[in-house]
SEZABA-368358 format. One record per residue (C-alpha): residue in three letters; y negated, x negated, z. Coordinates in steps of 0.2 Angstrom, whole numbers, plus 5000, padded with zeros to 4 digits. Layout:
ALAYXZ/...
//
This chain:
MET439740885102/THR439641065098/ALA437841065098/ASP437740915089/VAL438740995075/ALA437741145075/ALA436141045073/LEU436940945059/VAL437541105050/GLU435741185052/TRP434941035045/ALA436141035030/GLU435841215027/ASP433941175027/ALA434141035015/LEU435241125003/ALA433941265003/VAL432441164998/GLY433441044987/PHE434041204977/ILE432241284976/VAL431641104969/PHE433141094958/LEU432641254950/ARG430941184944/VAL431641014939/GLY433241084930/ALA432241204921/ALA431041074914/MET432440954911/ALA433141074900/LEU431741054887/PHE431240884891/PRO431240754876/ALA432640634876/PHE433540704892/GLY433640874887/GLU434240864868/ARG435740974864/SER436640814858/VAL436640754876/PRO438340814885/GLU438040964897/ARG438640864911/VAL437640714909/ARG436040834908/LEU436640914925/MET436740734932/LEU435040684925/ALA434340844932/LEU435040804950/GLY434540634949/PHE432740694945/THR432840814959/LEU433240674972/VAL431740584966/VAL430640724967/LEU431240804983/PRO430440684995/MET428640734989/ALA428940924985/GLY430040955000/PRO428740975013/LEU427741095000/VAL429441204997/ARG430041215016/PRO428541325022/GLU428841445007/ILE430541475011/GLU430341505030/THR428741625027/LEU429341705009/ALA429941885013/ARG430841894995/PRO431741734991/GLY432041794973/VAL430141784970/LEU430241594974/VAL431741574962/ILE430841674948/THR429141574950/GLU430041404951/ALA431041424935/LEU429541494926/ALA428541344931/GLY429841224925/LEU430041304909/ALA428141304906/ILE428141114910/GLY429541074899/ALA428841174884/MET427141094885/ILE427940924886/ARG429140964872/MET427841004860/PHE427440824858/VAL429240804851/LEU428740934838/VAL427340824832/LEU428540704824/GLN429540844816/ILE428040924809/ALA427340764804/GLY429040724795/SER429240884787/MET427440884779/ALA427840704774/ALA429440734765/GLN428840894756/ALA427440784748/THR428540644744/SER430040744737/LEU431240684751/ALA431440844759/GLN433440824757/ILE433740644762/PHE434240594779/GLY434140784785/GLY435440884793/GLN436140754805/ASN435240824821/ALA435540964831/ASP434041044825/PRO434041024806/GLN432540924800/PRO432040874782/ALA431940704778/MET430840594787/GLY430840694803/HIS432540644808/VAL431940454807/LEU430340484816/PHE431140594829/TYR432340474835/GLY431240314833/GLY429940414844/LEU431240464858/ALA431840284858/LEU430140204859/ALA429640334873/VAL431240304883/LEU431040104882/LEU429240124888/GLY429640214904/LEU429740404899/HIS430840444915/VAL429540384927/ARG428140484917/LEU429140634918/ALA429540614937/GLU427640594940/VAL427240744929/LEU428540854940/ILE427840784957/LEU425940824951/SER426540994946/TYR426641044964/ASP424841014967/VAL424341124951/TRP425641264953/PRO426141284971/PRO427941344976/GLY428041524975/ARG426441544963/LEU426141544945/PRO424341514939/GLY423441674930/ALA423941714912/GLU422141654906/LEU422341474912/LEU424141464906/SER423641524888/ALA422241414888/TRP423241274893/GLY424541314880/GLN423341344866/ALA422541174870/GLN424141084868/VAL424641184851/VAL423041124844/ARG423340944849/VAL425040954842/PHE424641024824/ALA423140904823/LEU424140754827/GLY425640804817/PHE424440814801/THR423640654807/LEU425240564806/ALA425740644789/ALA424040594781/PRO424540434772/PHE426040544763/VAL424940684759/VAL423540564751/ALA424840464742/SER425540624735/LEU423840694731/VAL423440534721/TYR425240534712/ASN425140714707/VAL423340694700/ALA423840534690/LEU425340624682/GLY424340784677/VAL423140644668/ILE424540564660/ASN425240734654/ARG423640784648/ALA423440604637/MET425340614632/PRO425940794632/GLN427640754623/LEU428140634637/MET429240704652/VAL428140634664/ALA429140734678/PHE430640644675/VAL429740474673/GLY428640504689/ALA430040574701/PRO430840404705/ALA429140334708/ILE428640454721/THR430340444729/ALA430340254730/GLY428540264736/GLY428840374749/LEU430140254755/ILE429140114754/LEU427640214763/LEU428740264777/PHE429440074779/LEU427740014780/THR426940144791/ALA428340204803/PRO427840074816/LEU426040124815/LEU426440314816/LEU427640284830/GLY426340194840/LEU424940324838/TRP426140454843/HIS426640364859/ASP424840324863/ALA424340514863/PHE425940564872/THR425540434886/GLU423740504886/PHE424340674888/LEU425640624902/SER424240544912/ASP423440714913/PRO424540844909/PHE423640984917/GLY421840934913/ALA421541084902/MET421941194918/
//
């Protein structure tokens, strides 16, 4: 009986140690993951989500983590590397949420809607960014975001083995590639509003030259506001679809740049 209890205690200690190391990477990534890591989500809910993702990743990551725990002379190194790996993964995926905020900010400034709909989120956003942000998150969650994120976490152990991090050159190249992709996609999504604003301002300038006595700014302000709202209504489904396609493509090969 005593031997069985001792064996059970030893097994529990090993399982907890492995689970804790896996939780370090998963928890750090979950703090930055879109939808699940938002500041509007209560802390207790985020903790339970991190524990749930840990249980999903543990069967695949456990055999890779256990040898590192047994052979590593300094456990503190493993704690630091796993936390940094999780933060890097979460930050890169979080950038795709910034696409919607960048596109919304550009569209709002172009159509004079920067003060409408903003300020309701934990991160203050101007105008259309608030609508696009929650619309994109809802679409991603409905189409299986949790499954994709679990796949990324499991795949990360092949790219970043426990106790190690890639070189600074590889990590910087990966981050630079994602920043370029994010800003290019953000401008692409905001392009209809930028083009409409350009046409509006050119037409307003022509009218002002033809009729200098007319206060064209007061006449045209309601037009650009109404046009921006109508354009958002017409293009939002298309923009969110394009964003989700790009997001899914990235999640299918998140470490391709490395």
